[in-house]
Backbone and ligand atoms as CSV (ligand in chain L), in Angstrom:
chain,resi,resn,atom,element,x,y,z
A,1,THR,N,N,-14.447,14.028,1.888
A,1,THR,CA,C,-13.207,13.998,2.690
A,1,THR,C,C,-13.470,13.018,3.873
A,2,ALA,N,N,-12.148,12.648,4.290
A,2,ALA,CA,C,-12.173,11.741,5.553
A,2,ALA,C,C,-12.791,12.294,6.797
A,3,GLU,N,N,-12.593,13.653,6.845
A,3,GLU,CA,C,-13.213,14.314,8.029
A,3,GLU,C,C,-14.824,14.263,7.819
A,4,VAL,N,N,-15.365,14.521,6.834
A,4,VAL,CA,C,-16.887,14.363,6.719
A,4,VAL,C,C,-17.229,12.950,6.798
A,5,MET,N,N,-16.406,12.038,6.322
A,5,MET,CA,C,-16.954,10.518,6.455
A,5,MET,C,C,-16.901,10.147,7.958
A,6,SER,N,N,-15.912,10.709,8.747
A,6,SER,CA,C,-15.945,10.394,10.196
A,6,SER,C,C,-17.296,10.802,10.775
A,7,HIS,N,N,-17.907,11.831,10.456
A,7,HIS,CA,C,-19.157,12.301,10.987
A,7,HIS,C,C,-20.302,11.367,10.434
A,8,VAL,N,N,-20.253,11.050,9.233
A,8,VAL,CA,C,-21.212,10.116,8.802
A,8,VAL,C,C,-21.275,8.713,9.427
A,9,THR,N,N,-19.966,8.146,9.589
A,9,THR,CA,C,-19.854,6.942,10.181
A,9,THR,C,C,-20.169,7.006,11.694
A,10,ALA,N,N,-19.903,8.049,12.429
A,10,ALA,CA,C,-20.202,8.251,13.820
A,10,ALA,C,C,-21.628,8.144,13.909
A,11,HIS,N,N,-22.499,8.878,13.142
A,11,HIS,CA,C,-23.863,9.047,13.150
A,11,HIS,C,C,-24.490,7.619,12.782
A,12,PHE,N,N,-24.235,7.161,11.704
A,12,PHE,CA,C,-24.658,5.897,11.122
A,12,PHE,C,C,-24.454,4.651,12.079
A,13,GLY,N,N,-23.256,4.659,12.673
A,13,GLY,CA,C,-22.915,3.623,13.657
A,13,GLY,C,C,-23.770,3.572,14.892
A,14,LYS,N,N,-24.445,4.678,15.318
A,14,LYS,CA,C,-25.255,4.637,16.475
A,14,LYS,C,C,-26.503,3.703,16.326
A,15,ALA,N,N,-26.700,3.277,15.045
A,15,ALA,CA,C,-27.888,2.510,14.771
A,15,ALA,C,C,-27.547,1.029,14.970
A,16,LEU,N,N,-26.329,0.662,15.172
A,16,LEU,CA,C,-25.839,-0.718,15.220
A,16,LEU,C,C,-26.455,-1.498,16.376
A,17,GLU,N,N,-26.543,-0.911,17.508
A,17,GLU,CA,C,-27.103,-1.611,18.715
A,17,GLU,C,C,-28.543,-2.109,18.412
A,18,GLU,N,N,-29.287,-1.107,17.718
A,18,GLU,CA,C,-30.698,-1.454,17.433
A,18,GLU,C,C,-30.856,-2.563,16.485
A,19,CYS,N,N,-29.777,-2.846,15.740
A,19,CYS,CA,C,-29.806,-3.814,14.805
A,19,CYS,C,C,-28.988,-5.226,15.123
A,20,ARG,N,N,-28.430,-5.308,16.224
A,20,ARG,CA,C,-27.667,-6.403,16.648
A,20,ARG,C,C,-28.487,-7.677,16.577
A,21,GLU,N,N,-29.652,-7.574,17.256
A,21,GLU,CA,C,-30.486,-8.866,17.405
A,21,GLU,C,C,-30.857,-9.548,16.057
A,22,GLU,N,N,-31.429,-8.569,15.314
A,22,GLU,CA,C,-32.098,-9.168,13.985
A,22,GLU,C,C,-30.898,-9.527,12.993
A,23,SER,N,N,-29.708,-8.898,13.173
A,23,SER,CA,C,-28.575,-9.116,12.218
A,23,SER,C,C,-27.814,-10.292,12.712
A,24,GLY,N,N,-27.794,-10.578,13.970
A,24,GLY,CA,C,-27.007,-11.532,14.395
A,24,GLY,C,C,-25.525,-11.261,14.548
A,25,LEU,N,N,-25.174,-10.032,14.357
A,25,LEU,CA,C,-23.835,-9.496,14.400
A,25,LEU,C,C,-23.329,-9.390,15.803
A,26,THR,N,N,-22.479,-10.308,16.222
A,26,THR,CA,C,-22.011,-10.370,17.554
A,26,THR,C,C,-20.815,-9.370,17.886
A,27,ALA,N,N,-20.713,-9.001,19.110
A,27,ALA,CA,C,-19.682,-7.927,19.547
A,27,ALA,C,C,-18.257,-8.611,19.433
A,28,ASP,N,N,-18.271,-9.880,19.366
A,28,ASP,CA,C,-16.904,-10.594,19.092
A,28,ASP,C,C,-16.498,-10.234,17.661
A,29,VAL,N,N,-17.524,-10.259,16.755
A,29,VAL,CA,C,-16.983,-10.050,15.284
A,29,VAL,C,C,-16.830,-8.542,15.194
A,30,MET,N,N,-17.716,-7.652,15.635
A,30,MET,CA,C,-17.695,-6.224,15.438
A,30,MET,C,C,-18.101,-5.511,16.707
A,31,GLU,N,N,-17.196,-4.991,17.473
A,31,GLU,CA,C,-17.593,-4.397,18.860
A,31,GLU,C,C,-18.309,-3.208,18.659
A,32,GLU,N,N,-17.660,-2.278,17.746
A,32,GLU,CA,C,-18.284,-0.898,17.512
A,32,GLU,C,C,-18.179,-0.542,15.957
A,33,PHE,N,N,-19.124,-0.004,15.545
A,33,PHE,CA,C,-19.195,0.270,14.006
A,33,PHE,C,C,-17.851,0.933,13.515
A,34,LYS,N,N,-17.425,1.995,14.262
A,34,LYS,CA,C,-16.190,2.717,13.936
A,34,LYS,C,C,-15.079,1.817,13.406
A,35,HIS,N,N,-15.068,0.623,13.891
A,35,HIS,CA,C,-13.943,-0.362,13.612
A,35,HIS,C,C,-14.022,-0.909,12.008
A,36,PHE,N,N,-15.179,-0.517,11.335
A,36,PHE,CA,C,-15.339,-0.808,10.006
A,36,PHE,C,C,-14.044,-0.383,9.178
A,37,TRP,N,N,-13.631,0.841,9.636
A,37,TRP,CA,C,-12.541,1.514,8.957
A,37,TRP,C,C,-11.222,1.152,9.454
A,38,SER,N,N,-11.073,0.289,10.493
A,38,SER,CA,C,-9.912,-0.139,10.924
A,38,SER,C,C,-9.053,-1.015,9.899
A,39,GLU,N,N,-7.822,-0.712,9.770
A,39,GLU,CA,C,-6.848,-1.481,8.939
A,39,GLU,C,C,-6.986,-3.071,9.148
A,40,ASP,N,N,-7.087,-3.415,10.318
A,40,ASP,CA,C,-7.189,-4.886,10.567
A,40,ASP,C,C,-8.525,-5.405,10.737
A,41,PHE,N,N,-9.619,-4.713,10.379
A,41,PHE,CA,C,-11.030,-5.363,10.435
A,41,PHE,C,C,-11.194,-5.791,9.070
A,42,GLU,N,N,-11.731,-7.057,8.964
A,42,GLU,CA,C,-11.992,-7.606,7.656
A,42,GLU,C,C,-13.568,-7.492,7.341
A,43,VAL,N,N,-14.037,-6.968,6.228
A,43,VAL,CA,C,-15.375,-6.690,6.080
A,43,VAL,C,C,-15.697,-8.001,5.212
A,44,VAL,N,N,-16.113,-9.133,5.999
A,44,VAL,CA,C,-16.364,-10.441,5.404
A,44,VAL,C,C,-17.626,-11.118,5.841
A,45,HIS,N,N,-18.043,-10.673,7.036
A,45,HIS,CA,C,-19.188,-11.467,7.660
A,45,HIS,C,C,-20.635,-11.159,7.114
A,46,ARG,N,N,-21.250,-12.174,6.747
A,46,ARG,CA,C,-22.598,-12.038,6.093
A,46,ARG,C,C,-23.538,-11.312,7.152
A,47,GLU,N,N,-23.388,-11.425,8.501
A,47,GLU,CA,C,-24.085,-10.758,9.522
A,47,GLU,C,C,-23.763,-9.329,9.475
A,48,LEU,N,N,-22.725,-8.816,9.061
A,48,LEU,CA,C,-22.471,-7.349,8.904
A,48,LEU,C,C,-23.169,-6.774,7.796
A,49,GLY,N,N,-23.388,-7.651,6.745
A,49,GLY,CA,C,-24.306,-6.925,5.709
A,49,GLY,C,C,-25.756,-6.948,6.121
A,50,CYS,N,N,-26.236,-7.974,6.887
A,50,CYS,CA,C,-27.444,-7.787,7.483
A,50,CYS,C,C,-27.687,-6.563,8.282
A,51,ALA,N,N,-26.603,-6.287,9.153
A,51,ALA,CA,C,-26.636,-5.306,9.974
A,51,ALA,C,C,-26.629,-3.939,9.297
A,52,ILE,N,N,-25.875,-3.786,8.093
A,52,ILE,CA,C,-25.908,-2.669,7.336
A,52,ILE,C,C,-27.300,-2.414,6.658
A,53,ILE,N,N,-27.888,-3.395,6.240
A,53,ILE,CA,C,-29.231,-3.230,5.752
A,53,ILE,C,C,-30.158,-2.547,6.835
A,54,CYS,N,N,-30.094,-3.305,7.908
A,54,CYS,CA,C,-30.958,-2.972,9.080
A,54,CYS,C,C,-30.823,-1.425,9.385
A,55,MET,N,N,-29.423,-1.073,9.519
A,55,MET,CA,C,-29.048,0.269,10.009
A,55,MET,C,C,-29.520,1.204,8.879
A,56,SER,N,N,-29.249,0.927,7.503
A,56,SER,CA,C,-29.611,1.826,6.480
A,56,SER,C,C,-31.129,2.026,6.489
A,57,ASN,N,N,-31.848,1.000,6.686
A,57,ASN,CA,C,-33.411,1.123,6.865
A,57,ASN,C,C,-33.922,2.067,7.819
A,58,LYS,N,N,-33.007,2.265,9.011
A,58,LYS,CA,C,-33.382,3.273,9.972
A,58,LYS,C,C,-33.362,4.883,9.447
A,59,PHE,N,N,-32.745,4.932,8.313
A,59,PHE,CA,C,-32.472,6.315,7.640
A,59,PHE,C,C,-32.984,6.306,6.214
A,60,SER,N,N,-33.770,5.298,5.793
A,60,SER,CA,C,-34.394,5.270,4.435
A,60,SER,C,C,-33.265,5.304,3.375
A,61,LEU,N,N,-32.118,4.744,3.545
A,61,LEU,CA,C,-31.020,4.963,2.686
A,61,LEU,C,C,-31.082,3.855,1.532
A,62,LEU,N,N,-32.005,2.816,1.672
A,62,LEU,CA,C,-31.987,1.818,0.552
A,62,LEU,C,C,-33.524,1.818,-0.237
A,63,GLN,N,N,-33.371,1.339,-1.385
A,63,GLN,CA,C,-34.614,1.075,-2.201
A,63,GLN,C,C,-35.147,-0.282,-1.711
A,64,ASP,N,N,-36.398,-0.648,-2.352
A,64,ASP,CA,C,-36.945,-1.925,-2.088
A,64,ASP,C,C,-36.066,-3.123,-2.492
A,65,ASP,N,N,-35.175,-2.845,-3.425
A,65,ASP,CA,C,-34.251,-3.835,-3.950
A,65,ASP,C,C,-32.912,-4.117,-3.055
A,66,THR,N,N,-32.922,-3.214,-1.963
A,66,THR,CA,C,-31.775,-3.083,-1.023
A,66,THR,C,C,-30.491,-2.498,-1.726
A,67,ARG,N,N,-30.746,-1.868,-2.831
A,67,ARG,CA,C,-29.691,-1.048,-3.404
A,67,ARG,C,C,-29.743,0.285,-2.825
A,68,ILE,N,N,-28.778,1.166,-2.937
A,68,ILE,CA,C,-28.851,2.475,-2.460
A,68,ILE,C,C,-29.782,3.355,-3.082
A,69,HIS,N,N,-30.565,4.274,-2.138
A,69,HIS,CA,C,-31.494,5.106,-2.619
A,69,HIS,C,C,-30.598,6.339,-2.908
A,70,HIS,N,N,-30.343,6.620,-4.209
A,70,HIS,CA,C,-29.464,7.775,-4.545
A,70,HIS,C,C,-29.801,9.207,-3.834
A,71,VAL,N,N,-31.090,9.486,-3.853
A,71,VAL,CA,C,-31.514,10.896,-3.324
A,71,VAL,C,C,-31.446,10.991,-1.757
A,72,ASN,N,N,-31.815,9.729,-1.145
A,72,ASN,CA,C,-31.859,9.752,0.237
A,72,ASN,C,C,-30.469,9.830,0.847
A,73,MET,N,N,-29.604,8.904,0.177
A,73,MET,CA,C,-28.268,8.964,0.482
A,73,MET,C,C,-27.579,10.259,0.461
A,74,ASN,N,N,-27.835,10.877,-0.685
A,74,ASN,CA,C,-27.260,12.146,-0.967
A,74,ASN,C,C,-27.699,13.170,0.101
A,75,ASP,N,N,-29.023,13.157,0.393
A,75,ASP,CA,C,-29.538,14.103,1.264
A,75,ASP,C,C,-28.964,13.827,2.876
A,76,TYR,N,N,-28.769,12.627,3.137
A,76,TYR,CA,C,-28.253,12.147,4.443
A,76,TYR,C,C,-26.820,12.607,4.596
A,77,VAL,N,N,-26.078,12.447,3.575
A,77,VAL,CA,C,-24.602,12.826,3.815
A,77,VAL,C,C,-24.532,14.360,3.743
A,78,LYS,N,N,-25.359,15.004,2.978
A,78,LYS,CA,C,-25.411,16.536,2.955
A,78,LYS,C,C,-25.671,16.982,4.344
A,79,SER,N,N,-26.448,16.325,5.170
A,79,SER,CA,C,-26.905,16.795,6.455
A,79,SER,C,C,-25.702,17.105,7.413
A,80,PHE,N,N,-24.585,16.468,7.208
A,80,PHE,CA,C,-23.382,16.642,8.050
A,80,PHE,C,C,-22.482,17.763,7.519
A,81,PRO,N,N,-21.669,18.295,8.491
A,81,PRO,CA,C,-20.831,19.462,8.243
A,81,PRO,C,C,-19.984,19.269,6.782
A,82,ASN,N,N,-20.118,20.204,5.946
A,82,ASN,CA,C,-19.483,20.001,4.618
A,82,ASN,C,C,-19.783,18.823,3.957
A,83,GLY,N,N,-21.029,18.173,4.302
A,83,GLY,CA,C,-21.439,16.965,3.467
A,83,GLY,C,C,-21.577,17.164,2.028
A,84,GLU,N,N,-21.722,18.278,1.484
A,84,GLU,CA,C,-21.971,18.516,-0.014
A,84,GLU,C,C,-20.678,18.133,-0.578
A,85,ILE,N,N,-19.585,18.160,-0.061
A,85,ILE,CA,C,-18.364,17.936,-0.774
A,85,ILE,C,C,-18.095,16.359,-0.816
A,86,LEU,N,N,-18.917,15.598,-0.100
A,86,LEU,CA,C,-18.666,14.106,-0.013
A,86,LEU,C,C,-19.751,13.492,-0.696
A,87,SER,N,N,-21.038,13.907,-0.684
A,87,SER,CA,C,-22.352,13.109,-0.909
A,87,SER,C,C,-22.280,12.547,-2.487
A,88,GLN,N,N,-21.948,13.360,-3.435
A,88,GLN,CA,C,-21.834,12.738,-4.779
A,88,GLN,C,C,-20.932,11.651,-4.926
A,89,LYS,N,N,-19.680,11.907,-4.353
A,89,LYS,CA,C,-18.608,10.834,-4.549
A,89,LYS,C,C,-19.004,9.586,-3.856
A,90,MET,N,N,-19.608,9.692,-2.580
A,90,MET,CA,C,-19.948,8.471,-1.909
A,90,MET,C,C,-21.082,7.710,-2.635
A,91,VAL,N,N,-22.034,8.412,-3.133
A,91,VAL,CA,C,-23.199,7.673,-4.035
A,91,VAL,C,C,-22.456,6.977,-5.182
A,92,GLU,N,N,-21.574,7.716,-5.840
A,92,GLU,CA,C,-20.870,7.239,-7.012
A,92,GLU,C,C,-20.065,5.980,-6.658
A,93,LEU,N,N,-19.390,5.998,-5.519
A,93,LEU,CA,C,-18.476,4.824,-5.219
A,93,LEU,C,C,-19.470,3.569,-4.866
A,94,ILE,N,N,-20.356,3.791,-4.124
A,94,ILE,CA,C,-21.165,2.650,-3.703
A,94,ILE,C,C,-21.910,2.197,-4.935
A,95,HIS,N,N,-22.402,2.917,-5.851
A,95,HIS,CA,C,-23.125,2.520,-6.960
A,95,HIS,C,C,-22.253,1.626,-7.788
A,96,ASN,N,N,-21.004,2.175,-8.024
A,96,ASN,CA,C,-19.970,1.463,-8.755
A,96,ASN,C,C,-19.818,0.027,-8.193
A,97,CYS,N,N,-19.654,-0.105,-6.847
A,97,CYS,CA,C,-19.474,-1.369,-6.226
A,97,CYS,C,C,-20.654,-2.254,-6.370
A,98,GLU,N,N,-21.875,-1.665,-6.256
A,98,GLU,CA,C,-23.168,-2.406,-6.435
A,98,GLU,C,C,-23.164,-3.236,-7.919
A,99,LYS,N,N,-22.597,-2.488,-8.747
A,99,LYS,CA,C,-22.692,-2.999,-10.291
A,99,LYS,C,C,-21.772,-4.221,-10.323
A,100,GLN,N,N,-20.739,-4.286,-9.375
A,100,GLN,CA,C,-19.766,-5.448,-9.540
A,100,GLN,C,C,-20.426,-6.586,-8.926
A,101,TYR,N,N,-21.306,-6.504,-7.919
A,101,TYR,CA,C,-21.794,-7.580,-7.247
A,101,TYR,C,C,-23.293,-7.863,-7.365
A,102,ASP,N,N,-23.919,-7.353,-8.549
A,102,ASP,CA,C,-25.239,-7.404,-9.058
A,102,ASP,C,C,-25.827,-8.919,-8.948
A,103,ASP,N,N,-24.880,-9.843,-9.232
A,103,ASP,CA,C,-25.480,-11.208,-9.459
A,103,ASP,C,C,-25.626,-12.124,-8.157
A,104,ILE,N,N,-25.176,-11.465,-6.954
A,104,ILE,CA,C,-25.292,-12.186,-5.684
A,104,ILE,C,C,-26.679,-11.937,-5.247
A,105,THR,N,N,-27.517,-13.156,-5.085
A,105,THR,CA,C,-28.926,-13.023,-4.717
A,105,THR,C,C,-29.180,-12.737,-3.196
A,106,ASP,N,N,-28.350,-13.434,-2.335
A,106,ASP,CA,C,-28.630,-13.202,-0.897
A,106,ASP,C,C,-28.250,-11.798,-0.511
A,107,GLU,N,N,-29.235,-11.167,-0.038
A,107,GLU,CA,C,-28.924,-9.680,0.188
A,107,GLU,C,C,-27.902,-9.235,1.234
A,108,CYS,N,N,-27.800,-10.037,2.278
A,108,CYS,CA,C,-26.904,-9.827,3.187
A,108,CYS,C,C,-25.537,-10.039,2.723
A,109,SER,N,N,-25.288,-11.105,2.071
A,109,SER,CA,C,-23.975,-11.450,1.314
A,109,SER,C,C,-23.713,-10.439,0.430
A,110,ARG,N,N,-24.676,-9.963,-0.471
A,110,ARG,CA,C,-24.303,-8.897,-1.424
A,110,ARG,C,C,-23.812,-7.561,-0.766
A,111,VAL,N,N,-24.551,-7.291,0.098
A,111,VAL,CA,C,-24.255,-5.920,0.809
A,111,VAL,C,C,-22.885,-6.028,1.481
A,112,VAL,N,N,-22.564,-6.974,2.098
A,112,VAL,CA,C,-21.185,-6.999,2.815
A,112,VAL,C,C,-20.167,-6.977,1.765
A,113,LYS,N,N,-20.317,-7.550,0.623
A,113,LYS,CA,C,-19.332,-7.483,-0.692
A,113,LYS,C,C,-19.321,-5.979,-1.090
A,114,VAL,N,N,-20.445,-5.340,-1.151
A,114,VAL,CA,C,-20.441,-3.972,-1.681
A,114,VAL,C,C,-19.802,-3.161,-0.786
A,115,ALA,N,N,-20.078,-3.377,0.594
A,115,ALA,CA,C,-19.422,-2.542,1.701
A,115,ALA,C,C,-17.845,-2.704,1.660
A,116,ALA,N,N,-17.434,-3.938,1.454
A,116,ALA,CA,C,-15.910,-4.186,1.437
A,116,ALA,C,C,-15.237,-3.509,0.336
A,117,CYS,N,N,-15.995,-3.587,-0.812
A,117,CYS,CA,C,-15.538,-2.805,-2.017
A,117,CYS,C,C,-15.489,-1.342,-1.775
A,118,PHE,N,N,-16.563,-0.767,-1.216
A,118,PHE,CA,C,-16.675,0.611,-0.902
A,118,PHE,C,C,-15.444,1.052,-0.010
A,119,LYS,N,N,-15.116,0.190,0.963
A,119,LYS,CA,C,-13.931,0.534,1.953
A,119,LYS,C,C,-12.731,0.622,1.129
A,120,VAL,N,N,-12.453,-0.461,0.240
A,120,VAL,CA,C,-11.124,-0.365,-0.568
A,120,VAL,C,C,-11.152,0.909,-1.392
A,121,ASP,N,N,-12.273,1.158,-2.068
A,121,ASP,CA,C,-12.329,2.405,-3.004
A,121,ASP,C,C,-12.193,3.775,-2.292
A,122,ALA,N,N,-12.899,3.573,-1.074
A,122,ALA,CA,C,-12.850,5.052,-0.334
A,122,ALA,C,C,-11.400,5.299,0.140
A,123,LYS,N,N,-10.682,4.240,0.601
A,123,LYS,CA,C,-9.232,4.471,0.858
A,123,LYS,C,C,-8.420,4.913,-0.294
A,124,LYS,N,N,-8.709,4.332,-1.475
A,124,LYS,CA,C,-8.072,4.767,-2.546
A,124,LYS,C,C,-8.134,6.256,-2.940
A,125,GLU,N,N,-9.483,6.720,-2.819
A,125,GLU,CA,C,-9.887,8.129,-3.018
A,125,GLU,C,C,-9.404,8.978,-1.851
A,126,GLY,N,N,-8.835,8.508,-0.792
A,126,GLY,CA,C,-8.527,9.290,0.273
A,126,GLY,C,C,-9.461,9.864,1.253
A,127,ILE,N,N,-10.637,9.290,1.126
A,127,ILE,CA,C,-11.969,9.798,2.010
A,127,ILE,C,C,-12.290,8.745,3.130
A,128,ALA,N,N,-11.384,7.789,3.430
A,128,ALA,CA,C,-11.539,6.887,4.525
A,128,ALA,C,C,-11.111,7.433,5.775
A,129,PRO,N,N,-11.935,7.598,6.794
A,129,PRO,CA,C,-11.437,8.095,8.128
A,129,PRO,C,C,-10.663,7.193,8.843
A,130,GLU,N,N,-9.750,7.742,9.789
A,130,GLU,CA,C,-9.004,6.908,10.815
A,130,GLU,C,C,-10.078,6.734,11.986
A,131,VAL,N,N,-9.909,5.594,12.667
A,131,VAL,CA,C,-10.853,5.348,13.797
A,131,VAL,C,C,-10.781,6.425,14.832
A,132,THR,N,N,-9.633,7.094,14.921
A,132,THR,CA,C,-9.437,8.156,16.010
A,132,THR,C,C,-10.094,9.362,15.674
A,133,MET,N,N,-10.416,9.623,14.200
A,133,MET,CA,C,-11.131,10.764,13.721
A,133,MET,C,C,-12.647,10.563,14.227
A,134,ILE,N,N,-13.020,9.417,13.981
A,134,ILE,CA,C,-14.493,8.944,14.179
A,134,ILE,C,C,-14.852,9.241,15.887
A,135,GLU,N,N,-13.844,8.606,16.650
A,135,GLU,CA,C,-13.870,8.823,18.053
A,135,GLU,C,C,-13.858,10.272,18.450
A,136,ALA,N,N,-13.296,11.120,17.749
A,136,ALA,CA,C,-13.297,12.653,17.992
A,136,ALA,C,C,-14.670,13.182,17.831
A,137,VAL,N,N,-15.493,12.637,16.964
A,137,VAL,CA,C,-16.760,13.274,16.637
A,137,VAL,C,C,-17.959,12.488,17.244
A,138,MET,N,N,-17.622,11.391,17.759
A,138,MET,CA,C,-18.837,10.423,18.256
A,138,MET,C,C,-19.697,11.137,19.377
A,139,GLU,N,N,-19.205,11.887,20.201
A,139,GLU,CA,C,-19.973,12.433,21.211
A,139,GLU,C,C,-21.026,13.529,20.620
A,140,LYS,N,N,-20.700,14.092,19.515
A,140,LYS,CA,C,-21.675,15.001,18.792
A,140,LYS,C,C,-23.043,14.291,18.518
A,141,TYR,N,N,-22.905,12.951,18.481
A,141,TYR,CA,C,-24.282,12.241,18.018
A,141,TYR,C,C,-24.785,11.360,19.016
L,1,BOM,O1,O,-26.253,-2.034,-2.142
L,1,BOM,C1,C,-25.724,-1.892,-0.847
L,1,BOM,C2,C,-26.047,-0.514,-0.433
L,1,BOM,C3,C,-25.423,-0.330,0.984
L,1,BOM,C4,C,-24.101,-0.003,0.899
L,1,BOM,C5,C,-23.462,0.547,2.091
L,1,BOM,C6,C,-22.117,0.665,1.943
L,1,BOM,C7,C,-21.319,1.364,3.102
L,1,BOM,C8,C,-21.519,0.630,4.399
L,1,BOM,C9,C,-20.484,0.782,5.387
L,1,BOM,C10,C,-19.735,2.008,5.679
L,1,BOM,C11,C,-20.337,2.919,6.331
L,1,BOM,C12,C,-19.911,4.298,6.548
L,1,BOM,C13,C,-20.648,5.365,6.637
L,1,BOM,C14,C,-22.158,5.306,6.440
L,1,BOM,C15,C,-22.830,4.919,5.146
L,1,BOM,C16,C,-24.144,5.460,5.068
């Protein structure tokens, strides 16, 4: 659900500052990770892909090929309140998007495409959080 996704995003987003330098993602492009879900934020910058890889690595969410680690992602999402109702769906949506962009060799470029696809599909599934929902839980992490 969107409520669970707000918790995952609030926690995951905390790793952004640690990843700013190596990813080259400027505050001008993305001020805070919660804006990922904003209607008017476009998921297009290669640097955001690099940042997502760096952030995911902090929680061991990727395999060596920079594709999602199904077990670790499942466990990560399950660690949040009611996470078990979102974890499988989330892994399924991300994996489905990965299959669509498997031919892109540049990792950062591929991951930003997968992330944009995931945002669209999560909205379709009604599990995308509003920025205000993320703000409401950010202090917990
Ligand atoms: O093959 C690429 C694997 C990485 C995909 C990550 C997609 C989602 C990133 C953006 C959204 C984040 C929201 C919550 C935390 C996800 C762990």
